[in-house]
C-alpha positions in Angstrom: -27.3 -38.8 -13.4 -26.8 -35.4 -11.7 -23.5 -33.6 -12.1 -21.8 -32.5 -9.0 -20.5 -28.9 -9.3 -16.9 -28.7 -8.5 -15.9 -25.6 -6.7 -12.8 -24.2 -8.5 -10.3 -22.7 -6.0 -9.6 -19.1 -7.0 -6.2 -17.6 -6.4 -6.3 -14.2 -4.8 -4.9 -11.5 -7.0 -5.6 -8.5 -4.8 -5.2 -7.5 -1.2 -5.4 -4.3 0.9 -3.6 -3.0 3.9 -4.3 -0.1 6.2 -1.0 1.6 7.1 -0.4 1.2 10.8 2.6 2.4 12.8 5.6 0.4 11.8 4.3 -0.3 8.3 6.2 2.7 6.9 9.4 0.6 7.3 7.9 -2.8 6.4 4.5 -4.2 5.4 3.2 -7.7 6.0 1.6 -9.5 3.0 -1.6 -11.3 4.1 -0.8 -15.0 4.7 -3.6 -16.3 2.4 -2.2 -14.1 -0.4 1.4 -14.9 0.4 0.8 -18.7 0.0 0.4 -18.0 -3.8 3.9 -16.4 -4.1 6.9 -18.5 -4.6 9.5 -16.6 -2.7 12.8 -18.0 -1.5 13.7 -16.2 1.8 14.5 -12.9 -0.1 13.3 -11.8 -3.5 13.0 -8.5 -5.4 9.5 -7.2 -6.2 8.4 -4.3 -8.2 5.6 -2.0 -7.1 4.0 0.2 -9.8 2.4 3.4 -8.5 -0.7 5.2 -10.1 1.6 7.2 -12.3 3.2 4.1 -13.8 6.5 4.5 -12.0 8.2 1.4 -10.8 9.6 1.0 -7.2 11.8 -1.9 -6.4 11.2 -3.5 -3.0 12.4 -6.5 -1.2 10.0 -9.3 -0.1 11.5 -11.3 2.8 10.2 -14.2 4.8 10.0 -13.8 8.5 8.9 -17.1 10.0 6.0 -18.1 7.9 5.1 -14.5 6.9 6.2 -12.5 3.9 6.9 -8.7 4.2 7.7 -5.9 1.8 10.7 -4.3 3.3 14.1 -2.7 2.7 15.2 0.6 1.3 13.0 0.2 -1.8 9.9 -0.2 0.3 10.8 2.9 2.4 11.5 4.9 -0.8 8.1 3.9 -2.1 6.4 5.1 1.1 8.3 8.3 1.2 8.0 9.0 -2.5 4.3 8.7 -2.5 4.0 10.5 0.9 2.0 7.6 2.4 1.0 8.2 6.0 -0.5 6.3 8.9 -4.1 5.4 8.2 -3.7 5.4 4.5 -5.4 2.5 2.7 -3.4 0.7 0.0 -4.9 -1.8 -2.5 -2.4 -4.1 -4.2 -3.1 -6.0 -7.4 -0.7 -8.8 -8.3 0.3 -9.1 -11.9 2.5 -12.2 -11.6 6.3 -12.5 -11.5 6.5 -10.4 -8.3 5.0 -7.3 -9.9 2.3 -5.4 -8.0 0.2 -2.4 -8.9 -1.0 -0.2 -6.1 -3.8 2.3 -5.5 -3.5 4.7 -2.6 -6.4 6.1 -0.5 -5.8 8.8 2.1 -7.5 9.8 5.3 -10.5 11.3 3.4 -11.2 7.7 2.1 -10.6 9.0 -1.5 -8.0 7.8 -4.0 -5.0 10.0 -4.0 -4.5 11.8 -7.3 -0.8 12.0 -7.8 1.0 14.4 -10.2 4.5 14.2 -11.6 5.5 16.9 -9.1 5.3 14.4 -6.2 9.1 13.7 -6.3 
C-alpha cells in the first residue's frame, strides 16, 4: 500500500520589510507571520541589532494587523540610522525576541560599529 506524503506546515521564522515613509514611526508585521505570534493587544518585544544590543519595542494590534511601534521602535530606527528604502530582515527567536539585519540603499548589509550611538 502506497504511503501518502503529508505536507508538514512550516511556521515562518523570518520576514523582511522595505522601509517606506511612515515606517520610521511604526512598522507592520506581515499578517502571515503575525498569525504565529500570540500577542494580546499590546506586548513588549525585543529587537537585537547586528552588534548584539537589545532594543525594546512595543507590538500592538491594529484591527487584525500587528505593528512594531512606540518609543522603543523609534529609538531603534534612530539608533541604527535606518532610512527610507532600507531593507530589514527579521528572524524570530521565540518569546517575542527578534534579530535584525539591515541593508542600506546600496543593497549591502550595513556594517555597524560601536560608535553608532
